[in-house]
LOKOLZA-451084 format. One line per field, with one value per residue (C-alpha): residue in three letters; residue number from 1; x, y, z. Coordinates in Angstrom, 3 decimals. Example, Ala and Ser with C-alpha at 12.3 -4.5 7.8 and 13.67 -1.06 7.14 Angstrom:
% residues 2
resn = [ala  ser]
resi = [1  2]
x = [12.300  13.670]
y = [-4.500  -1.060]
z = [7.800  7.140]
This chain:
% residues 642
resn = [met  ser  val  thr  gln  ser  arg  ile  val  asp  glu  ile  glu  his  thr  leu  ile  pro  leu  lys  asp  gly  thr  cys  leu  ala  ala  arg  leu  trp  leu  pro  asp  asp  ala  glu  arg  his  pro  val  pro  ala  leu  leu  glu  tyr  leu  pro  tyr  arg  lys  arg  asp  gly  thr  ser  glu  arg  asp  ala  leu  thr  his  pro  tyr  leu  ala  ala  his  gly  tyr  ala  cys  val  arg  val  asp  ile  arg  gly  ser  gly  glu  ser  asp  gly  leu  leu  ser  asp  glu  tyr  ser  gln  gln  glu  leu  asp  asp  ala  val  glu  val  ile  ala  trp  leu  ala  ala  gln  pro  trp  cys  ser  gly  ala  val  gly  met  phe  gly  ile  ser  trp  gly  gly  phe  asn  ala  leu  gln  val  ala  ala  leu  arg  pro  pro  ala  leu  lys  ala  ile  val  ser  leu  cys  ser  thr  asp  asp  arg  tyr  ala  asp  asp  val  his  tyr  met  gly  gly  ala  lys  leu  asn  ala  gly  phe  gly  trp  ala  gly  phe  phe  phe  ala  asp  met  cys  arg  pro  pro  asp  pro  ala  leu  val  gly  glu  arg  trp  arg  ser  met  cys  leu  glu  arg  leu  glu  his  leu  pro  leu  phe  leu  glu  arg  trp  leu  ser  his  gln  arg  arg  asp  ala  tyr  trp  gln  his  gly  ser  val  cys  glu  asp  phe  gly  ala  ile  gln  cys  pro  val  tyr  ala  val  gly  gly  trp  thr  asp  gly  tyr  thr  asn  ala  ile  pro  arg  leu  leu  glu  his  leu  thr  val  pro  arg  lys  gly  leu  ile  gly  pro  trp  ala  his  ala  tyr  pro  his  phe  ala  leu  pro  gly  pro  gln  val  gly  phe  leu  gln  glu  met  leu  arg  trp  trp  asp  his  trp  leu  lys  gly  glu  ala  thr  gly  val  met  asp  glu  pro  met  leu  arg  ala  trp  met  thr  glu  ser  val  thr  pro  ala  ala  trp  his  glu  thr  leu  pro  gly  arg  trp  val  ala  glu  pro  ser  trp  pro  pro  pro  asp  ala  arg  pro  arg  arg  leu  val  leu  thr  asp  glu  gly  leu  arg  glu  glu  gly  gly  ala  leu  thr  arg  arg  pro  val  ser  ser  pro  leu  thr  leu  gly  arg  gln  ser  gly  gln  trp  cys  pro  phe  gly  arg  gly  glu  asp  gln  ala  gly  asp  gln  arg  glu  asp  asp  ala  leu  ser  leu  val  phe  glu  thr  pro  pro  leu  asp  ala  pro  val  glu  ile  leu  gly  ala  ser  val  leu  ala  leu  asp  val  ala  ser  asp  arg  pro  ile  ala  thr  leu  val  ala  arg  leu  cys  asp  val  his  pro  ser  gly  glu  ser  leu  arg  val  ser  phe  gly  val  leu  asn  leu  thr  his  arg  asp  ser  his  glu  ser  pro  ser  pro  leu  val  pro  gly  gln  arg  tyr  arg  val  arg  ile  lys  leu  asn  asp  ala  gly  ala  arg  phe  pro  val  gly  his  arg  ile  arg  leu  ala  leu  ser  thr  ala  tyr  trp  pro  met  val  trp  pro  ala  pro  glu  thr  ala  thr  val  thr  ile  leu  gly  gly  thr  leu  asp  leu  pro  val  arg  ala  val  his  asp  gly  glu  glu  leu  pro  pro  leu  pro  pro  pro  glu  met  ala  pro  ala  asp  val  pro  thr  lys  val  arg  pro  gly  val  val  arg  phe  asp  arg  ile  gly  leu  glu  val  gly  thr  his  gly  lys  tyr  arg  phe  asp  ile  asp  glu  gly  asp  pro  leu  ser  ala  val  ala  glu  met  glu  lys  thr  glu  thr  val  ala  arg  gly  asp  trp  gln  val  arg  ile  glu  thr  ala  met  arg  leu  thr  cys  thr  arg  asp  met  phe  arg  leu  thr  ala  ser  leu  arg  val  trp  glu  ser  glu  ala  glu  ile  cys  his  arg  asp  trp  asp  arg  lys  ile  pro  arg  asp  leu  val]
resi = [1  2  3  4  5  6  7  8  9  10  11  12  13  14  15  16  17  18  19  20  21  22  23  24  25  26  27  28  29  30  31  32  33  34  35  36  37  38  39  40  41  42  43  44  45  46  47  48  49  50  51  52  53  54  55  56  57  58  59  60  61  62  63  64  65  66  67  68  69  70  71  72  73  74  75  76  77  78  79  80  81  82  83  84  85  86  87  88  89  90  91  92  93  94  95  96  97  98  99  100  101  102  103  104  105  106  107  108  109  110  111  112  113  114  115  116  117  118  119  120  121  122  123  124  125  126  127  128  129  130  131  132  133  134  135  136  137  138  139  140  141  142  143  144  145  146  147  148  149  150  151  152  153  154  155  156  157  158  159  160  161  162  163  164  165  166  167  168  169  170  171  172  173  174  175  176  177  178  179  180  181  182  183  184  185  186  187  188  189  190  191  192  193  194  195  196  197  198  199  200  201  202  203  204  205  206  207  208  209  210  211  212  213  214  215  216  217  218  219  220  221  222  223  224  225  226  227  228  229  230  231  232  233  234  235  236  237  238  239  240  241  242  243  244  245  246  247  248  249  250  251  252  253  254  255  256  257  258  259  260  261  262  263  264  265  266  267  268  269  270  271  272  273  274  275  276  277  278  279  280  281  282  283  284  285  286  287  288  289  290  291  292  293  294  295  296  297  298  299  300  301  302  303  304  305  306  307  308  309  310  311  312  313  314  315  316  317  318  319  320  321  322  323  324  325  326  327  328  329  330  331  332  333  334  335  336  337  338  339  340  341  342  343  344  345  346  347  348  349  350  351  352  353  354  355  356  357  358  359  360  361  362  363  364  365  366  367  368  369  370  371  372  373  374  375  376  377  378  379  380  381  382  383  384  385  386  387  388  389  390  391  392  393  394  395  396  397  398  399  400  401  402  403  404  405  406  407  408  409  410  411  412  413  414  415  416  417  418  419  420  421  422  423  424  425  426  427  428  429  430  431  432  433  434  435  436  437  438  439  440  441  442  443  444  445  446  447  448  449  450  451  452  453  454  455  456  457  458  459  460  461  462  463  464  465  466  467  468  469  470  471  472  473  474  475  476  477  478  479  480  481  482  483  484  485  486  487  488  489  490  491  492  493  494  495  496  497  498  499  500  501  502  503  504  505  506  507  508  509  510  511  512  513  514  515  516  517  518  519  520  521  522  523  524  525  526  527  528  529  530  531  532  533  534  535  536  537  538  539  540  541  542  543  544  545  546  547  548  549  550  551  552  553  554  555  556  557  558  559  560  561  562  563  564  565  566  567  568  569  570  571  572  573  574  575  576  577  578  579  580  581  582  583  584  585  586  587  588  589  590  591  592  593  594  595  596  597  598  599  600  601  602  603  604  605  606  607  608  609  610  611  612  613  614  615  616  617  618  619  620  621  622  623  624  625  626  627  628  629  630  631  632  633  634  635  636  637  638  639  640  641  642]
x = [28.467  24.782  22.525  19.235  16.452  14.779  11.400  9.666  9.861  7.310  8.698  6.564  8.514  6.731  4.227  3.364  3.440  1.009  2.024  -0.320  0.466  -0.617  2.889  3.527  6.924  7.932  8.954  10.155  9.196  10.382  7.978  7.874  4.979  3.075  3.626  -0.040  -0.946  2.123  3.209  6.924  9.054  9.846  13.337  13.588  16.382  15.655  17.747  17.699  19.714  16.902  15.660  14.814  18.399  20.794  21.004  19.240  22.403  23.303  19.627  19.337  22.103  20.694  16.947  15.764  18.151  16.753  13.183  13.841  14.758  11.509  11.519  9.562  12.300  11.408  13.589  12.094  13.140  13.300  10.893  12.015  14.133  13.469  9.740  8.764  6.727  7.929  11.247  14.534  16.132  19.252  20.920  19.028  16.400  13.813  11.250  13.222  13.333  9.682  8.696  10.671  8.706  5.494  6.893  7.774  4.255  2.815  5.018  4.045  0.347  0.532  -1.150  2.138  4.063  4.258  4.386  8.156  10.399  14.177  16.125  19.481  21.667  25.131  26.395  23.252  21.121  23.412  23.208  19.437  19.044  20.780  18.876  15.477  16.285  16.816  13.195  12.013  9.225  7.387  7.617  11.380  12.944  16.599  18.932  22.107  24.153  27.084  29.774  28.032  28.702  27.286  28.828  27.975  30.583  33.612  33.481  31.870  32.861  32.686  35.217  37.961  39.404  37.806  39.603  37.642  37.839  37.825  35.871  32.907  33.286  33.365  30.283  28.471  29.240  27.880  24.747  24.060  24.026  22.245  19.301  18.631  17.744  14.060  11.484  10.807  7.752  7.183  6.141  4.770  3.504  3.428  3.819  7.541  7.994  6.222  7.903  11.294  10.813  9.651  12.755  15.067  13.474  13.912  17.201  19.548  23.258  24.060  27.709  26.717  24.785  27.512  30.195  28.135  28.516  32.259  32.007  30.017  26.788  23.138  23.073  25.537  24.230  20.937  21.183  24.332  23.191  26.256  24.304  22.174  23.205  20.450  17.782  18.480  16.543  16.678  19.595  22.320  24.754  27.470  29.582  32.464  35.929  39.413  39.822  36.607  36.345  33.596  34.942  35.548  31.865  31.834  34.002  32.136  28.750  29.951  31.278  28.388  25.191  23.411  21.283  22.367  24.985  27.619  30.421  32.059  35.102  36.677  39.355  36.788  36.330  32.935  30.699  28.624  30.934  29.507  31.030  33.402  37.070  39.691  38.729  38.250  34.515  32.321  28.838  27.360  23.817  23.984  25.274  22.413  19.945  21.314  20.799  17.309  16.163  17.189  15.670  12.681  11.655  12.864  14.903  17.978  20.799  23.637  24.437  24.413  26.472  29.570  32.059  30.815  33.404  34.868  37.672  40.176  43.769  45.525  48.971  51.631  51.518  53.426  51.819  49.597  46.710  44.567  44.469  42.311  42.732  44.376  45.879  45.072  42.986  39.831  40.210  37.517  36.865  34.164  33.418  34.655  36.951  38.800  38.973  42.770  43.530  46.858  48.090  51.813  53.263  56.044  57.782  58.885  62.624  65.617  66.358  62.862  59.940  61.222  59.537  62.182  61.771  64.502  65.184  63.493  64.940  62.344  61.233  59.540  57.096  56.067  55.183  55.000  51.358  51.446  52.310  49.651  49.944  49.875  46.917  44.333  40.638  39.230  36.527  37.799  35.265  37.743  36.844  40.185  43.321  41.691  43.692  46.835  50.004  53.635  54.124  57.859  57.317  55.131  57.305  60.356  58.537  57.318  58.746  59.343  59.802  60.242  61.132  64.146  63.439  60.983  62.363  58.833  55.591  53.214  49.474  47.171  43.374  41.648  42.669  46.189  46.296  48.934  49.464  51.706  53.033  53.061  53.414  52.390  53.518  50.058  46.581  45.235  47.188  46.532  48.467  48.277  49.632  50.224  51.076  53.108  54.563  58.054  59.368  63.061  63.185  62.014  58.382  56.029  52.511  49.985  48.182  46.192  46.074  44.465  43.917  43.485  42.718  44.599  41.964  39.723  42.227  39.749  36.381  34.715  31.784  33.819  37.159  39.554  42.576  46.065  48.225  51.451  54.326  52.146  52.566  49.513  48.826  46.824  45.450  44.957  42.999  43.940  41.494  40.841  42.898  43.584  47.124  50.185  53.704  56.105  59.544  62.194  59.727  59.657  56.698  56.814  54.965  54.967  53.770  52.859  50.960  49.450  47.690  46.532  44.295  42.557  42.502  41.839  44.785  44.741  44.649  48.326  51.360  52.093  55.110  54.121  56.894  56.785  57.976  57.253  54.793  53.720  52.031  49.783  49.344  46.340  48.571  46.659  48.040  48.136  46.346  47.303  44.616  42.366  41.900  38.220  36.743  36.193  32.806  31.177  31.809  29.411  26.027  23.684  20.888  21.632  23.171  21.283  24.162  23.375  24.707  27.576  26.363  29.419  31.946  30.067  26.640  24.795  21.380  19.189  17.720  15.023  13.406  14.854  16.517  19.863  21.825  25.043  27.557  30.587  32.503  35.786  37.110  40.186  41.952  44.872  47.152  50.255  53.212  53.677  50.212  47.403  44.935  45.470  43.591  40.804  38.339  36.337  33.708  31.907  29.390  27.023  24.237  21.839  18.669  16.926  14.376  13.492  12.437  12.455  15.837  17.009  20.495  21.783  24.943  26.250  29.394  30.856  33.962  35.365  38.127  39.100  40.597  42.030  38.560  36.074  35.191  33.737  31.419  30.041  27.813  25.609  22.804  21.381  18.822  17.476  14.501  15.580  16.911  14.793  16.399  13.978  16.118  19.080  20.280  23.488  24.873  27.618  28.068  30.610  30.839  32.965  35.789  35.345  38.863  39.198]
y = [50.157  50.501  47.482  46.583  47.032  43.790  45.435  48.329  51.468  54.279  57.642  60.252  63.472  65.385  64.552  66.053  64.286  65.963  66.446  66.901  70.637  71.290  71.428  69.404  67.924  67.466  63.990  62.230  58.555  55.562  52.605  49.149  49.410  46.609  47.884  48.642  45.045  43.631  46.069  46.440  47.914  51.628  53.166  56.787  59.284  62.554  65.653  69.466  69.400  69.824  66.674  68.744  69.638  69.382  65.580  64.569  63.300  60.851  60.028  58.871  56.306  54.906  55.120  53.641  50.716  49.869  50.348  47.975  45.355  45.582  48.697  51.931  54.578  57.970  61.083  63.758  67.402  68.435  71.174  74.538  73.168  72.461  72.491  71.595  74.010  75.665  76.904  75.152  76.488  74.362  71.004  68.043  70.081  68.263  69.451  67.729  64.466  64.609  65.251  62.162  60.029  61.256  60.630  57.045  56.434  57.919  55.681  52.561  53.352  53.732  51.032  50.353  49.787  46.489  48.402  47.986  51.018  51.397  54.651  55.374  58.331  59.812  62.709  64.655  61.668  59.338  61.574  61.761  58.051  57.352  60.095  58.988  55.362  56.493  57.764  54.219  54.839  51.482  50.979  51.660  48.192  48.919  51.721  52.242  55.232  56.433  59.007  60.127  60.481  59.487  62.558  65.957  67.816  65.583  64.165  66.554  69.396  72.059  71.039  68.450  67.762  71.012  73.053  74.964  73.529  75.808  73.106  74.354  77.752  76.126  74.047  77.100  79.038  76.294  75.760  79.493  79.945  76.682  77.422  80.673  78.913  79.296  76.545  75.692  77.520  74.563  72.597  75.168  77.837  81.473  80.376  80.157  83.870  83.967  80.705  82.071  85.453  83.808  81.613  84.531  86.675  83.972  82.496  82.168  82.806  79.166  79.724  82.181  79.425  76.814  79.232  80.194  76.647  76.083  73.317  70.079  71.377  70.359  71.885  69.273  66.464  66.755  64.412  62.698  59.088  58.259  59.846  56.687  53.946  51.782  54.069  52.534  49.292  48.523  46.953  49.364  49.122  51.790  52.635  54.989  55.428  56.061  59.163  60.696  62.905  60.693  57.245  57.133  56.594  53.179  51.369  53.146  52.085  48.497  48.488  50.155  49.284  46.178  45.612  43.520  45.636  45.627  47.943  48.585  50.855  51.266  53.577  56.194  59.905  61.502  59.756  56.632  53.612  52.680  55.858  57.206  58.052  57.013  53.564  50.788  51.331  48.402  47.071  48.943  48.888  45.099  45.043  47.282  44.955  42.017  44.065  45.264  41.871  40.311  42.875  44.190  41.093  38.293  36.655  34.531  36.529  35.503  39.141  38.544  35.355  37.352  39.183  42.278  44.542  44.483  47.044  48.037  47.502  50.242  49.645  52.349  54.785  57.829  60.834  62.923  65.350  63.150  59.425  57.679  54.402  53.233  49.739  47.276  44.275  43.525  42.218  41.301  41.236  39.046  41.689  45.063  45.618  42.699  39.743  39.453  43.201  43.893  47.485  47.883  50.552  52.827  55.215  58.752  58.907  60.975  58.207  58.360  55.921  52.829  49.728  49.332  52.880  55.311  58.816  61.883  65.365  68.128  69.025  72.373  72.724  76.123  75.789  78.374  79.401  78.429  74.787  72.649  73.549  69.840  69.036  68.738  69.135  67.867  66.123  65.264  64.569  62.939  65.261  67.055  67.769  67.857  65.183  65.346  65.671  64.871  65.730  66.477  70.255  70.110  67.455  69.720  72.349  69.848  67.917  64.458  61.005  57.966  54.298  52.755  51.221  48.365  44.843  43.426  44.965  46.547  46.713  48.888  48.776  51.177  54.270  55.041  56.647  59.143  59.787  62.735  64.583  68.257  71.778  75.003  78.595  79.896  79.145  78.088  75.878  73.368  70.187  68.323  64.798  63.230  59.570  59.204  56.429  57.577  56.014  55.135  57.932  60.434  61.006  61.225  59.804  60.915  57.833  59.487  62.560  63.947  67.380  68.471  71.885  71.376  73.267  70.272  67.765  66.451  67.276  68.768  69.752  71.660  72.843  74.763  76.962  75.612  76.836  77.925  75.651  72.983  69.371  67.635  64.151  64.384  61.830  62.299  59.652  59.812  59.064  55.409  54.020  50.828  50.928  48.784  50.077  48.067  46.706  49.438  52.263  54.240  55.100  58.799  60.844  64.579  67.068  70.718  73.558  74.772  73.220  76.013  76.237  73.176  74.396  77.923  79.036  79.619  83.324  83.377  81.622  78.961  76.794  73.302  71.255  67.483  65.829  62.188  60.024  56.811  55.935  52.866  51.503  49.241  46.637  43.839  40.346  39.159  35.841  33.425  32.955  35.630  37.717  38.079  37.746  41.194  42.808  42.709  45.514  48.454  48.365  51.332  52.842  54.893  58.292  61.562  63.988  67.709  69.588  72.016  75.301  77.397  77.428  77.044  76.655  73.431  72.695  69.897  68.954  66.753  69.801  72.643  74.309  76.106  76.328  78.253  78.380  80.630  81.165  81.535  80.879  82.401  81.340  83.549  84.180  86.286  84.404  85.250  86.749  84.284  87.197  87.876  84.690  85.341  83.158  84.635  83.374  84.910  83.018  83.785  81.314  81.534  79.602  80.181  78.857  81.096  84.514  83.363  84.186  84.421  85.490  85.050  86.663  85.635  86.549  85.710  86.793  85.502  87.249  87.339  89.197  87.620  87.461  87.558  86.123  88.629  87.213  89.385  88.262  89.603  88.273  89.855  88.256  89.449  88.315  89.310  92.862  93.647  93.196  91.277  90.732  92.448  91.408  92.059  90.545  91.743  89.535  89.383  86.015  85.557  83.038  80.234  78.812  78.278]
z = [56.540  55.755  55.770  54.210  56.685  57.741  58.350  56.665  58.783  58.871  59.920  61.651  61.213  63.952  66.638  69.999  73.357  75.804  79.444  82.373  82.723  79.124  77.694  74.529  73.703  70.069  68.935  65.806  65.512  63.530  63.742  62.172  59.728  61.462  65.010  65.664  64.784  66.534  69.282  69.956  72.766  72.570  72.742  73.893  73.225  75.042  74.265  73.913  70.685  68.132  66.432  63.358  62.460  65.429  65.748  62.547  60.845  63.593  64.243  60.620  61.169  64.395  64.901  61.567  62.048  65.466  64.226  61.335  63.913  65.804  67.991  68.121  68.203  69.610  69.594  71.891  72.281  75.943  77.117  75.758  72.907  69.244  68.588  72.165  74.278  77.458  78.777  79.527  82.692  83.144  82.605  84.084  85.926  87.979  85.427  82.655  84.573  85.620  81.994  80.970  83.410  81.768  78.288  79.203  80.514  77.302  75.152  77.094  76.558  72.757  70.660  68.822  72.091  73.959  77.253  77.680  77.250  77.054  77.223  75.621  74.819  74.669  76.795  77.847  76.853  78.792  81.857  81.890  81.145  84.465  86.258  84.948  85.795  89.390  89.409  88.559  86.027  85.915  82.147  81.967  81.796  80.869  79.761  77.735  78.921  76.815  77.662  80.834  84.533  87.878  89.587  88.104  90.158  90.362  86.859  84.410  82.127  84.854  87.534  87.976  91.390  92.578  89.892  87.248  83.751  80.723  78.929  80.958  79.267  75.838  76.616  78.001  74.834  72.604  74.669  75.085  71.294  70.490  72.791  70.908  67.656  66.792  66.322  62.684  61.239  58.935  62.032  64.499  62.072  63.145  66.772  66.076  66.792  70.162  71.211  70.223  71.920  75.152  75.190  74.456  77.167  79.812  78.601  81.592  81.397  82.083  82.986  85.712  87.484  87.077  88.227  91.282  92.646  93.006  95.567  95.555  97.054  96.679  93.197  91.868  94.056  92.182  89.209  90.535  90.796  92.917  95.776  95.818  93.409  94.890  93.410  89.997  89.749  86.014  84.090  82.913  80.000  80.472  77.415  76.686  75.220  76.594  74.405  75.766  78.852  80.317  81.112  84.862  85.614  83.934  86.529  89.335  87.973  87.571  91.127  92.931  91.066  92.281  89.167  86.149  84.391  81.697  80.627  77.251  76.890  73.473  72.077  71.082  71.682  72.412  69.846  69.254  68.769  65.352  63.843  66.532  66.057  66.950  65.660  65.340  65.167  66.163  65.514  68.437  67.084  66.864  70.441  71.576  69.869  71.847  75.036  74.139  72.828  76.139  78.487  76.500  74.540  76.801  74.051  74.749  73.169  75.492  76.238  79.997  79.769  78.884  81.163  82.942  81.312  77.815  77.410  74.747  75.877  73.933  72.496  72.690  69.763  68.617  70.370  68.110  68.490  66.254  65.610  63.054  64.920  68.123  67.989  70.734  71.673  73.621  77.161  79.648  83.370  84.955  87.597  88.810  90.574  88.964  91.362  90.981  91.062  92.772  92.360  91.785  94.064  92.848  95.235  94.347  95.011  93.998  91.483  89.970  90.338  92.108  93.522  96.200  97.540  98.503  99.747  98.289  98.632  99.031  95.492  94.808  91.894  90.535  86.894  84.129  83.730  80.058  80.783  79.123  75.451  74.612  76.857  74.089  74.850  78.131  76.085  72.594  69.849  67.459  64.585  64.442  66.418  69.843  71.701  73.817  71.759  72.523  76.199  76.003  75.971  79.077  80.742  80.423  82.525  85.147  88.075  86.610  88.118  85.894  85.916  84.251  80.828  81.328  80.984  80.655  79.346  81.845  81.281  83.361  83.527  85.885  87.830  89.006  92.446  93.549  97.272  98.123  101.132  100.166  101.510  99.785  100.211  99.270  100.679  97.260  94.873  92.109  91.423  88.111  87.667  84.253  83.635  80.461  78.300  77.287  74.081  73.664  71.073  73.703  72.699  75.663  75.284  77.901  79.194  81.984  84.178  87.312  88.841  92.464  93.840  97.102  99.084  98.196  99.604  102.192  100.664  97.602  99.825  102.437  101.058  103.281  102.579  102.997  105.858  104.155  105.074  106.705  105.600  104.090  102.793  99.562  97.120  93.384  91.534  87.865  85.065  84.360  81.497  79.614  78.223  77.549  78.232  76.022  76.853  76.701  77.425  80.661  82.877  83.721  86.341  85.618  88.263  87.667  89.321  86.046  83.049  80.760  78.837  80.309  83.941  85.212  87.374  91.122  92.073  93.065  91.676  94.257  94.975  96.080  97.682  97.229  100.429  99.553  97.725  96.065  92.791  92.675  89.159  88.395  86.780  85.115  84.762  81.166  80.781  78.021  75.423  76.931  73.792  73.005  69.560  68.064  68.067  64.622  62.133  62.296  60.644  60.440  58.420  55.278  55.949  55.540  55.071  54.728  51.711  52.266  50.818  51.704  54.556  57.829  56.204  55.407  53.927  55.245  51.896  53.423  55.026  52.938  55.923  55.843  59.091  59.559  62.409  62.619  65.829  67.599  71.092  72.697  75.891  76.833  79.796  80.430  81.834  85.497  86.059  86.885  87.066  83.348  82.370  79.885  78.023  75.143  72.716  69.752  67.643  64.786  64.011  61.073  60.253  56.925  54.485  51.569  52.842  56.474  57.990  61.592  62.690  66.254  67.616  71.026  72.938  76.361  78.220  81.519  83.473  87.142  90.030  93.153  94.707  91.822  88.463  86.020  83.378  80.583  77.741  74.991  72.812  69.663  67.350  64.005  61.924  58.427  59.052  62.124  65.542  67.772  70.879  72.532  75.995  77.927  81.112  83.443  86.495  89.309  91.057  94.196  93.959  96.465  97.027  93.259]
């Protein structure tokens, strides 16, 4: 719900922050109207997604609310994006992070700022909040990082367990097109054309770079704060949702950081918790205020007197590709790992998953390449049917182990760990493990999953091919989860060698033989009377919703700008031929105001041979009817045990 602002807020639609190299970054500010007489802390959100139109709808809900409660809120476009000068070369470049350090110093020196700065953001903004915190700018006193990661290789959109994710193709397609949008002439004048042409001329094919680093090398280590958790010296609030693709970092941050820290994990997909789906949504802005008031204003809010982790314990539901809400309750842990954590070990046997163990006959797994139709998106946004559906179709094509019907409920909180003895008949093979809640009626709800490229069994930095027929001990850590398996349900482990279209297939169809194994579940003891009071209902500033002009086109009435997006993605594979895999994207973007019109057409296509990836792409841009840019790419990238 919207709330009445407690303080009058002045909005500065556009200002420039000068950097020492002469570059200026574009910013939008929301300030309490008396901030110059009574300076306040500043809160920075730092993104490449265009403050003018790209994030303006969600910015309107968040920044004015925080400003009305005594903060200077600043939304800055990264160098080379929106109306900012310069060029953007990649995700999380050192230039981006160094610029942020300068921005923070500039904010702290403004007459309306008390000298204390906080940084927050979701996804890209959550990533760089962690990364900038590791650089220790003096004025940065605390951060809130949502839906982010501490490990850019092992736990991001590009790779999972050393296997290539198709989500990385989808992200590359979005970002490729988005970075071609021009600056707004209403703010930069006739410079828009030269700025736009310079960006288009130097625009990298981002996927080429990401695909050229198929192991965890120095490229991915840059920006991965897990390389040195001790570099972060300011308090951290890590937030995410079980439906999102970015949740595993929260327990790791809680375990390995040494600074004051808190974690919050709800049922949500990839969005801010005050408007995220699946619900229930919560008063996240009020929660942030408690955090900021404590660390930036020195007020006693009690935020650090509470348990380190608050998490949503999700009840079992009927599987579906979209949920409006997920039932459950809030539980808490005073520290992480939980002080009373005792994993429950289940053994893979011929009878299924059993605590008492038993014999296991050699079990071969060689899955159809199309297994995975019910996988959903790697990173759901909760806006449509993007979540994992009923797993029965995929389970029927997998090697399955399951428990008898449960005679008591089982709750898990954390990461399940699968240890297997395996042998493969090919030097490269992928193994996918899914943990499912099987209803008495037969529906199969995916609770968690994990992926391992078996050439990465010992190391993501130095993978090595498998020796066909040789026995290996491998470990698959599944995604963290908070879930309750009810009485009468079964716990199922499903193993497969394919998971299309989520995971790109190995170059040959492999048979992996399961020779033995155990599954450790992070079972959590249920404590009487432990249920926490709910977080308050969401509050936020009034919405600023663009007008739908026609399908795929909206008008931002506040600035008179029409923006259109039309696109399609295709992921296809022929059964029995892993080299037939193809990913394709075509997008058309339009930006217009009156006679000023720009149209951008982008396309990408990824295919493979046994030894190579082939990536082709094209970019065409028109100003009115005149073509102002035409570029084509055709790249061959060696496969590196992927």
